[in-house]
N, CA, C and O atoms as a GROMACS GRO file, in nm:
protein
  456
    1MET      N    1  -0.278   5.925   1.399
    1MET     CA    2  -0.176   5.912   1.301
    1MET      C    3  -0.171   5.767   1.256
    1MET      O    4  -0.166   5.676   1.338
    2ASP      N    5  -0.173   5.746   1.128
    2ASP     CA    6  -0.170   5.611   1.073
    2ASP      C    7  -0.026   5.564   1.063
    2ASP      O    8   0.065   5.640   1.028
    3THR      N    9  -0.007   5.437   1.096
    3THR     CA   10   0.126   5.380   1.081
    3THR      C   11   0.131   5.295   0.955
    3THR      O   12   0.030   5.242   0.909
    4ILE      N   13   0.247   5.285   0.902
    4ILE     CA   14   0.265   5.206   0.781
    4ILE      C   15   0.283   5.060   0.822
    4ILE      O   16   0.369   5.027   0.904
    5LYS      N   17   0.200   4.974   0.764
    5LYS     CA   18   0.211   4.832   0.793
    5LYS      C   19   0.286   4.765   0.678
    5LYS      O   20   0.248   4.775   0.562
    6ILE      N   21   0.392   4.699   0.715
    6ILE     CA   22   0.473   4.631   0.614
    6ILE      C   23   0.425   4.487   0.605
    6ILE      O   24   0.416   4.416   0.705
    7GLN      N   25   0.396   4.445   0.482
    7GLN     CA   26   0.351   4.308   0.463
    7GLN      C   27   0.471   4.215   0.463
    7GLN      O   28   0.579   4.248   0.413
    8SER      N   29   0.450   4.101   0.520
    8SER     CA   30   0.561   4.005   0.523
    8SER      C   31   0.584   3.947   0.384
    8SER      O   32   0.494   3.944   0.300
    9SER      N   33   0.705   3.902   0.362
    9SER     CA   34   0.741   3.850   0.230
    9SER      C   35   0.675   3.716   0.199
    9SER      O   36   0.674   3.673   0.084
   10THR      N   37   0.620   3.650   0.301
   10THR     CA   38   0.558   3.521   0.274
   10THR      C   39   0.431   3.537   0.191
   10THR      O   40   0.391   3.443   0.121
   11GLN      N   41   0.370   3.652   0.196
   11GLN     CA   42   0.251   3.673   0.114
   11GLN      C   43   0.289   3.696  -0.031
   11GLN      O   44   0.205   3.682  -0.121
   12TRP      N   45   0.412   3.731  -0.055
   12TRP     CA   46   0.456   3.757  -0.191
   12TRP      C   47   0.522   3.635  -0.254
   12TRP      O   48   0.568   3.641  -0.368
   13ALA      N   49   0.525   3.527  -0.182
   13ALA     CA   50   0.594   3.408  -0.233
   13ALA      C   51   0.530   3.360  -0.362
   13ALA      O   52   0.410   3.372  -0.383
   14ASN      N   53   0.613   3.306  -0.445
   14ASN     CA   54   0.564   3.253  -0.572
   14ASN      C   55   0.478   3.130  -0.547
   14ASN      O   56   0.497   3.056  -0.451
   15GLU      N   57   0.385   3.110  -0.637
   15GLU     CA   58   0.303   2.990  -0.627
   15GLU      C   59   0.386   2.869  -0.667
   15GLU      O   60   0.477   2.878  -0.749
   16GLY      N   61   0.352   2.756  -0.607
   16GLY     CA   62   0.421   2.633  -0.641
   16GLY      C   63   0.386   2.588  -0.782
   16GLY      O   64   0.283   2.627  -0.837
   17ALA      N   65   0.470   2.508  -0.836
   17ALA     CA   66   0.446   2.456  -0.970
   17ALA      C   67   0.323   2.366  -0.969
   17ALA      O   68   0.297   2.295  -0.872
   18ALA      N   69   0.249   2.370  -1.076
   18ALA     CA   70   0.129   2.287  -1.085
   18ALA      C   71   0.170   2.141  -1.094
   18ALA      O   72   0.260   2.104  -1.170
   19ARG      N   73   0.104   2.058  -1.014
   19ARG     CA   74   0.136   1.916  -1.014
   19ARG      C   75   0.043   1.841  -1.107
   19ARG      O   76  -0.075   1.872  -1.120
   20LYS      N   77   0.100   1.743  -1.172
   20LYS     CA   78   0.018   1.657  -1.255
   20LYS      C   79  -0.056   1.560  -1.163
   20LYS      O   80   0.000   1.511  -1.064
   21SER      N   81  -0.176   1.534  -1.195
   21SER     CA   82  -0.256   1.442  -1.115
   21SER      C   83  -0.237   1.300  -1.168
   21SER      O   84  -0.315   1.251  -1.249
   22THR      N   85  -0.130   1.236  -1.119
   22THR     CA   86  -0.102   1.100  -1.162
   22THR      C   87  -0.157   1.002  -1.059
   22THR      O   88  -0.195   1.040  -0.948
   23LEU      N   89  -0.161   0.877  -1.097
   23LEU     CA   90  -0.211   0.774  -1.007
   23LEU      C   91  -0.122   0.762  -0.884
   23LEU      O   92  -0.170   0.739  -0.774
   24TRP      N   93   0.009   0.778  -0.904
   24TRP     CA   94   0.103   0.770  -0.792
   24TRP      C   95   0.081   0.885  -0.693
   24TRP      O   96   0.083   0.863  -0.572
   25ASN      N   97   0.059   1.007  -0.744
   25ASN     CA   98   0.033   1.120  -0.656
   25ASN      C   99  -0.098   1.102  -0.581
   25ASN      O  100  -0.109   1.138  -0.463
   26LYS      N  101  -0.199   1.047  -0.648
   26LYS     CA  102  -0.326   1.022  -0.580
   26LYS      C  103  -0.310   0.917  -0.471
   26LYS      O  104  -0.367   0.931  -0.362
   27PHE      N  105  -0.232   0.812  -0.499
   27PHE     CA  106  -0.206   0.710  -0.398
   27PHE      C  107  -0.134   0.770  -0.278
   27PHE      O  108  -0.170   0.742  -0.163
   28ASN      N  109  -0.031   0.852  -0.303
   28ASN     CA  110   0.043   0.915  -0.194
   28ASN      C  111  -0.046   1.007  -0.111
   28ASN      O  112  -0.035   1.010   0.011
   29ALA      N  113  -0.133   1.082  -0.177
   29ALA     CA  114  -0.224   1.170  -0.104
   29ALA      C  115  -0.320   1.089  -0.018
   29ALA      O  116  -0.347   1.125   0.096
   30PHE      N  117  -0.372   0.980  -0.074
   30PHE     CA  118  -0.463   0.895   0.004
   30PHE      C  119  -0.390   0.832   0.122
   30PHE      O  120  -0.443   0.829   0.233
   31ALA      N  121  -0.268   0.782   0.098
   31ALA     CA  122  -0.192   0.718   0.206
   31ALA      C  123  -0.156   0.818   0.314
   31ALA      O  124  -0.161   0.785   0.433
   32ASP      N  125  -0.119   0.939   0.276
   32ASP     CA  126  -0.085   1.040   0.376
   32ASP      C  127  -0.207   1.078   0.459
   32ASP      O  128  -0.193   1.113   0.577
   33GLY      N  129  -0.324   1.072   0.401
   33GLY     CA  130  -0.446   1.100   0.476
   33GLY      C  131  -0.486   0.988   0.571
   33GLY      O  132  -0.572   1.008   0.657
   34GLN      N  133  -0.423   0.873   0.558
   34GLN     CA  134  -0.456   0.758   0.642
   34GLN      C  135  -0.355   0.734   0.754
   34GLN      O  136  -0.352   0.626   0.813
   35LYS      N  137  -0.273   0.833   0.784
   35LYS     CA  138  -0.169   0.815   0.886
   35LYS      C  139  -0.227   0.780   1.022
   35LYS      O  140  -0.169   0.700   1.095
   36GLN      N  141  -0.340   0.838   1.057
   36GLN     CA  142  -0.399   0.810   1.187
   36GLN      C  143  -0.459   0.670   1.194
   36GLN      O  144  -0.486   0.620   1.303
   37ASN      N  145  -0.480   0.604   1.079
   37ASN     CA  146  -0.536   0.470   1.075
   37ASN      C  147  -0.431   0.364   1.043
   37ASN      O  148  -0.463   0.262   0.982
   38LYS      N  149  -0.308   0.388   1.082
   38LYS     CA  150  -0.199   0.296   1.047
   38LYS      C  151  -0.220   0.158   1.106
   38LYS      O  152  -0.198   0.057   1.039
   39THR      N  153  -0.263   0.151   1.231
   39THR     CA  154  -0.286   0.022   1.295
   39THR      C  155  -0.400  -0.053   1.228
   39THR      O  156  -0.394  -0.174   1.212
   40LEU      N  157  -0.504   0.020   1.190
   40LEU     CA  158  -0.616  -0.042   1.120
   40LEU      C  159  -0.571  -0.103   0.988
   40LEU      O  160  -0.610  -0.215   0.954
   41TRP      N  161  -0.488  -0.031   0.913
   41TRP     CA  162  -0.440  -0.084   0.786
   41TRP      C  163  -0.349  -0.204   0.807
   41TRP      O  164  -0.347  -0.295   0.724
   42PHE      N  165  -0.275  -0.206   0.916
   42PHE     CA  166  -0.192  -0.323   0.947
   42PHE      C  167  -0.281  -0.445   0.972
   42PHE      O  168  -0.252  -0.554   0.923
   43PHE      N  169  -0.388  -0.426   1.049
   43PHE     CA  170  -0.478  -0.538   1.076
   43PHE      C  171  -0.556  -0.580   0.953
   43PHE      O  172  -0.584  -0.699   0.934
   44VAL      N  173  -0.592  -0.486   0.868
   44VAL     CA  174  -0.660  -0.520   0.742
   44VAL      C  175  -0.568  -0.605   0.657
   44VAL      O  176  -0.610  -0.705   0.599
   45ALA      N  177  -0.442  -0.566   0.648
   45ALA     CA  178  -0.345  -0.643   0.569
   45ALA      C  179  -0.324  -0.781   0.630
   45ALA      O  180  -0.319  -0.881   0.558
   46LEU      N  181  -0.313  -0.786   0.761
   46LEU     CA  182  -0.287  -0.913   0.828
   46LEU      C  183  -0.405  -1.009   0.815
   46LEU      O  184  -0.387  -1.124   0.777
   47ILE      N  185  -0.524  -0.962   0.847
   47ILE     CA  186  -0.642  -1.047   0.844
   47ILE      C  187  -0.685  -1.076   0.700
   47ILE      O  188  -0.720  -1.190   0.667
   48GLY      N  189  -0.682  -0.975   0.616
   48GLY     CA  190  -0.722  -0.996   0.476
   48GLY      C  191  -0.634  -1.097   0.406
   48GLY      O  192  -0.683  -1.184   0.334
   49GLN      N  193  -0.504  -1.086   0.426
   49GLN     CA  194  -0.414  -1.182   0.364
   49GLN      C  195  -0.427  -1.319   0.428
   49GLN      O  196  -0.419  -1.421   0.359
   50GLY      N  197  -0.446  -1.322   0.558
   50GLY     CA  198  -0.459  -1.451   0.625
   50GLY      C  199  -0.583  -1.526   0.583
   50GLY      O  200  -0.580  -1.649   0.573
   51VAL      N  201  -0.690  -1.456   0.558
   51VAL     CA  202  -0.816  -1.520   0.520
   51VAL      C  203  -0.824  -1.546   0.370
   51VAL      O  204  -0.868  -1.653   0.328
   52LEU      N  205  -0.783  -1.449   0.290
   52LEU     CA  206  -0.803  -1.460   0.145
   52LEU      C  207  -0.684  -1.522   0.071
   52LEU      O  208  -0.703  -1.601  -0.021
   53PHE      N  209  -0.562  -1.486   0.110
   53PHE     CA  210  -0.447  -1.522   0.029
   53PHE      C  211  -0.368  -1.642   0.079
   53PHE      O  212  -0.308  -1.713  -0.002
   54LEU      N  213  -0.367  -1.669   0.209
   54LEU     CA  214  -0.291  -1.784   0.256
   54LEU      C  215  -0.349  -1.918   0.211
   54LEU      O  216  -0.272  -2.012   0.192
   55PRO      N  217  -0.480  -1.931   0.194
   55PRO     CA  218  -0.532  -2.058   0.139
   55PRO      C  219  -0.510  -2.075  -0.012
   55PRO      O  220  -0.527  -2.185  -0.064
   56LEU      N  221  -0.473  -1.969  -0.082
   56LEU     CA  222  -0.456  -1.977  -0.227
   56LEU      C  223  -0.353  -2.080  -0.273
   56LEU      O  224  -0.381  -2.152  -0.370
   57PRO      N  225  -0.237  -2.091  -0.210
   57PRO     CA  226  -0.142  -2.192  -0.258
   57PRO      C  227  -0.198  -2.334  -0.251
   57PRO      O  228  -0.176  -2.414  -0.342
   58ALA      N  229  -0.271  -2.365  -0.145
   58ALA     CA  230  -0.330  -2.499  -0.135
   58ALA      C  231  -0.431  -2.520  -0.246
   58ALA      O  232  -0.434  -2.627  -0.308
   59LEU      N  233  -0.513  -2.422  -0.272
   59LEU     CA  234  -0.612  -2.431  -0.379
   59LEU      C  235  -0.545  -2.444  -0.515
   59LEU      O  236  -0.582  -2.531  -0.595
   60LEU      N  237  -0.448  -2.359  -0.542
   60LEU     CA  238  -0.383  -2.361  -0.673
   60LEU      C  239  -0.298  -2.486  -0.694
   60LEU      O  240  -0.294  -2.540  -0.805
   61MET      N  241  -0.231  -2.531  -0.589
   61MET     CA  242  -0.145  -2.649  -0.606
   61MET      C  243  -0.227  -2.778  -0.613
   61MET      O  244  -0.191  -2.870  -0.686
   62TYR      N  245  -0.336  -2.785  -0.539
   62TYR     CA  246  -0.415  -2.908  -0.537
   62TYR      C  247  -0.502  -2.921  -0.661
   62TYR      O  248  -0.506  -3.027  -0.724
   63TYR      N  249  -0.572  -2.815  -0.696
   63TYR     CA  250  -0.668  -2.825  -0.806
   63TYR      C  251  -0.610  -2.789  -0.943
   63TYR      O  252  -0.655  -2.842  -1.044
   64PHE      N  253  -0.511  -2.702  -0.946
   64PHE     CA  254  -0.462  -2.651  -1.074
   64PHE      C  255  -0.315  -2.685  -1.101
   64PHE      O  256  -0.256  -2.631  -1.194
   65ASN      N  257  -0.257  -2.773  -1.021
   65ASN     CA  258  -0.118  -2.817  -1.039
   65ASN      C  259  -0.018  -2.702  -1.046
   65ASN      O  260   0.071  -2.702  -1.131
   66ALA      N  261  -0.032  -2.606  -0.961
   66ALA     CA  262   0.060  -2.493  -0.957
   66ALA      C  263   0.193  -2.538  -0.894
   66ALA      O  264   0.193  -2.628  -0.811
   67PRO      N  265   0.303  -2.476  -0.931
   67PRO     CA  266   0.433  -2.514  -0.872
   67PRO      C  267   0.444  -2.461  -0.728
   67PRO      O  268   0.363  -2.380  -0.684
   68ILE      N  269   0.546  -2.508  -0.659
   68ILE     CA  270   0.566  -2.473  -0.518
   68ILE      C  271   0.603  -2.326  -0.501
   68ILE      O  272   0.592  -2.272  -0.391
   69ILE      N  273   0.646  -2.260  -0.608
   69ILE     CA  274   0.683  -2.118  -0.599
   69ILE      C  275   0.564  -2.031  -0.558
   69ILE      O  276   0.583  -1.922  -0.503
   70VAL      N  277   0.444  -2.079  -0.584
   70VAL     CA  278   0.323  -2.005  -0.542
   70VAL      C  279   0.320  -1.993  -0.390
   70VAL      O  280   0.287  -1.888  -0.337
   71LEU      N  281   0.354  -2.101  -0.322
   71LEU     CA  282   0.359  -2.099  -0.176
   71LEU      C  283   0.468  -2.006  -0.126
   71LEU      O  284   0.448  -1.931  -0.030
   72VAL      N  285   0.582  -2.009  -0.190
   72VAL     CA  286   0.695  -1.923  -0.151
   72VAL      C  287   0.658  -1.775  -0.168
   72VAL      O  288   0.687  -1.694  -0.081
   73ILE      N  289   0.596  -1.742  -0.279
   73ILE     CA  290   0.555  -1.603  -0.305
   73ILE      C  291   0.452  -1.557  -0.203
   73ILE      O  292   0.462  -1.447  -0.149
   74THR      N  293   0.353  -1.642  -0.177
   74THR     CA  294   0.247  -1.605  -0.083
   74THR      C  295   0.301  -1.583   0.057
   74THR      O  296   0.269  -1.482   0.121
   75LEU      N  297   0.383  -1.674   0.105
   75LEU     CA  298   0.438  -1.659   0.240
   75LEU      C  299   0.536  -1.542   0.248
   75LEU      O  300   0.541  -1.474   0.351
   76SER      N  301   0.612  -1.519   0.142
   76SER     CA  302   0.704  -1.404   0.143
   76SER      C  303   0.629  -1.272   0.153
   76SER      O  304   0.668  -1.184   0.229
   77LEU      N  305   0.523  -1.259   0.076
   77LEU     CA  306   0.444  -1.135   0.081
   77LEU      C  307   0.374  -1.120   0.216
   77LEU      O  308   0.366  -1.009   0.269
   78TYR      N  309   0.325  -1.229   0.272
   78TYR     CA  310   0.258  -1.224   0.402
   78TYR      C  311   0.355  -1.181   0.511
   78TYR      O  312   0.324  -1.092   0.590
   79PHE      N  313   0.471  -1.244   0.516
   79PHE     CA  314   0.569  -1.209   0.619
   79PHE      C  315   0.629  -1.071   0.596
   79PHE      O  316   0.666  -1.004   0.692
   80ALA      N  317   0.639  -1.027   0.471
   80ALA     CA  318   0.686  -0.891   0.444
   80ALA      C  319   0.587  -0.789   0.502
   80ALA      O  320   0.628  -0.687   0.556
   81ASN      N  321   0.457  -0.817   0.489
   81ASN     CA  322   0.357  -0.728   0.547
   81ASN      C  323   0.363  -0.729   0.699
   81ASN      O  324   0.349  -0.624   0.762
   82ILE      N  325   0.384  -0.845   0.759
   82ILE     CA  326   0.395  -0.852   0.905
   82ILE      C  327   0.517  -0.773   0.952
   82ILE      O  328   0.507  -0.695   1.047
   83ILE      N  329   0.630  -0.794   0.888
   83ILE     CA  330   0.753  -0.724   0.928
   83ILE      C  331   0.739  -0.574   0.908
   83ILE      O  332   0.784  -0.496   0.992
   84ALA      N  333   0.678  -0.533   0.797
   84ALA     CA  334   0.661  -0.390   0.772
   84ALA      C  335   0.568  -0.328   0.876
   84ALA      O  336   0.595  -0.217   0.924
   85GLY      N  337   0.461  -0.396   0.911
   85GLY     CA  338   0.367  -0.341   1.008
   85GLY      C  339   0.422  -0.337   1.148
   85GLY      O  340   0.404  -0.238   1.220
   86MET      N  341   0.490  -0.444   1.189
   86MET     CA  342   0.544  -0.449   1.325
   86MET      C  343   0.676  -0.375   1.337
   86MET      O  344   0.718  -0.339   1.447
   87GLY      N  345   0.742  -0.353   1.225
   87GLY     CA  346   0.872  -0.285   1.228
   87GLY      C  347   0.862  -0.134   1.230
   87GLY      O  348   0.963  -0.065   1.241
   88GLY      N  349   0.742  -0.081   1.218
   88GLY     CA  350   0.724   0.062   1.226
   88GLY      C  351   0.746   0.136   1.096
   88GLY      O  352   0.784   0.253   1.097
   89SER      N  353   0.724   0.070   0.985
   89SER     CA  354   0.740   0.140   0.857
   89SER      C  355   0.626   0.239   0.838
   89SER      O  356   0.526   0.234   0.910
   90GLY      N  357   0.641   0.327   0.743
   90GLY     CA  358   0.541   0.430   0.719
   90GLY      C  359   0.414   0.374   0.656
   90GLY      O  360   0.411   0.261   0.608
   91ILE      N  361   0.312   0.456   0.658
   91ILE     CA  362   0.183   0.415   0.604
   91ILE      C  363   0.191   0.393   0.454
   91ILE      O  364   0.124   0.305   0.400
   92ARG      N  365   0.273   0.471   0.385
   92ARG     CA  366   0.288   0.452   0.240
   92ARG      C  367   0.346   0.314   0.210
   92ARG      O  368   0.301   0.246   0.118
   93THR      N  369   0.445   0.274   0.287
   93THR     CA  370   0.507   0.143   0.266
   93THR      C  371   0.409   0.031   0.293
   93THR      O  372   0.401  -0.065   0.216
   94MET      N  373   0.334   0.043   0.402
   94MET     CA  374   0.238  -0.062   0.436
   94MET      C  375   0.129  -0.074   0.331
   94MET      O  376   0.093  -0.185   0.291
   95MET      N  377   0.077   0.038   0.286
   95MET     CA  378  -0.030   0.033   0.186
   95MET      C  379   0.024  -0.012   0.050
   95MET      O  380  -0.047  -0.078  -0.025
   96LEU      N  381   0.147   0.025   0.019
   96LEU     CA  382   0.207  -0.020  -0.107
   96LEU      C  383   0.230  -0.170  -0.105
   96LEU      O  384   0.204  -0.238  -0.204
   97LEU      N  385   0.277  -0.223   0.008
   97LEU     CA  386   0.296  -0.368   0.020
   97LEU      C  387   0.163  -0.442   0.009
   97LEU      O  388   0.155  -0.547  -0.056
   98LEU      N  389   0.059  -0.388   0.070
   98LEU     CA  390  -0.073  -0.451   0.060
   98LEU      C  391  -0.122  -0.449  -0.084
   98LEU      O  392  -0.177  -0.548  -0.132
   99SER      N  393  -0.103  -0.338  -0.151
   99SER     CA  394  -0.147  -0.327  -0.291
   99SER      C  395  -0.069  -0.422  -0.382
   99SER      O  396  -0.127  -0.487  -0.469
  100VAL      N  397   0.062  -0.430  -0.361
  100VAL     CA  398   0.144  -0.521  -0.441
  100VAL      C  399   0.103  -0.665  -0.414
  100VAL      O  400   0.097  -0.746  -0.507
  101SER      N  401   0.075  -0.696  -0.289
  101SER     CA  402   0.034  -0.832  -0.254
  101SER      C  403  -0.098  -0.870  -0.321
  101SER      O  404  -0.111  -0.980  -0.375
  102VAL      N  405  -0.194  -0.779  -0.318
  102VAL     CA  406  -0.322  -0.806  -0.383
  102VAL      C  407  -0.302  -0.823  -0.533
  102VAL      O  408  -0.359  -0.915  -0.593
  103LEU      N  409  -0.224  -0.737  -0.593
  103LEU     CA  410  -0.200  -0.745  -0.737
  103LEU      C  411  -0.130  -0.875  -0.776
  103LEU      O  412  -0.169  -0.939  -0.875
  104VAL      N  413  -0.030  -0.916  -0.701
  104VAL     CA  414   0.043  -1.039  -0.731
  104VAL      C  415  -0.049  -1.161  -0.717
  104VAL      O  416  -0.044  -1.252  -0.799
  105HIS      N  417  -0.133  -1.161  -0.614
  105HIS     CA  418  -0.222  -1.276  -0.595
  105HIS      C  419  -0.330  -1.282  -0.703
  105HIS      O  420  -0.368  -1.391  -0.746
  106VAL      N  421  -0.379  -1.170  -0.744
  106VAL     CA  422  -0.478  -1.169  -0.853
  106VAL      C  423  -0.413  -1.219  -0.982
  106VAL      O  424  -0.475  -1.295  -1.057
  107ILE      N  425  -0.290  -1.177  -1.009
  107ILE     CA  426  -0.219  -1.224  -1.128
  107ILE      C  427  -0.195  -1.375  -1.121
  107ILE      O  428  -0.210  -1.446  -1.221
  108MET      N  429  -0.158  -1.425  -1.002
  108MET     CA  430  -0.138  -1.569  -0.988
  108MET      C  431  -0.268  -1.645  -1.010
  108MET      O  432  -0.269  -1.749  -1.076
  109LEU      N  433  -0.376  -1.594  -0.956
  109LEU     CA  434  -0.506  -1.659  -0.978
  109LEU      C  435  -0.541  -1.665  -1.125
  109LEU      O  436  -0.580  -1.769  -1.177
  110LEU      N  437  -0.525  -1.553  -1.192
  110LEU     CA  438  -0.558  -1.548  -1.334
  110LEU      C  439  -0.465  -1.637  -1.416
  110LEU      O  440  -0.508  -1.699  -1.514
  111ALA      N  441  -0.339  -1.644  -1.378
  111ALA     CA  442  -0.243  -1.722  -1.454
  111ALA      C  443  -0.270  -1.872  -1.446
  111ALA      O  444  -0.252  -1.944  -1.544
  112PHE      N  445  -0.313  -1.919  -1.330
  112PHE     CA  446  -0.330  -2.063  -1.314
  112PHE      C  447  -0.473  -2.110  -1.340
  112PHE      O  448  -0.494  -2.226  -1.376
  113ILE      N  449  -0.570  -2.024  -1.325
  113ILE     CA  450  -0.709  -2.066  -1.347
  113ILE      C  451  -0.748  -2.052  -1.493
  113ILE      O  452  -0.818  -2.138  -1.547
  114ILE      N  453  -0.703  -1.945  -1.556
  114ILE     CA  454  -0.744  -1.924  -1.696
  114ILE      C  455  -0.648  -1.994  -1.790
  114ILE      O  456  -0.665  -1.988  -1.912
   0.00000   0.00000   0.00000
């Protein structure tokens, strides 16, 4: 004798709305995929900024007569990354801070060199 199998309602659920593929959604998807590498990203931010960006104020102020605000911005971004990494913030926050820091430093370089 065959029994009637009732399908669960989860199979009948409506499909989710189609998402637009924006740059922000792509960044969030990439950052969410990097959760297991959070410590690595913290060290990349720490070492990368320490090697590449901390010498920038000296270079810009000595050779290109940049104002002291360049030093303030650089140190603020560096310490913000340290606090975010050691304070246990999420991977999205850490990667966003690193991206903002890189963008700000590139803009400062372009503004004072060109």
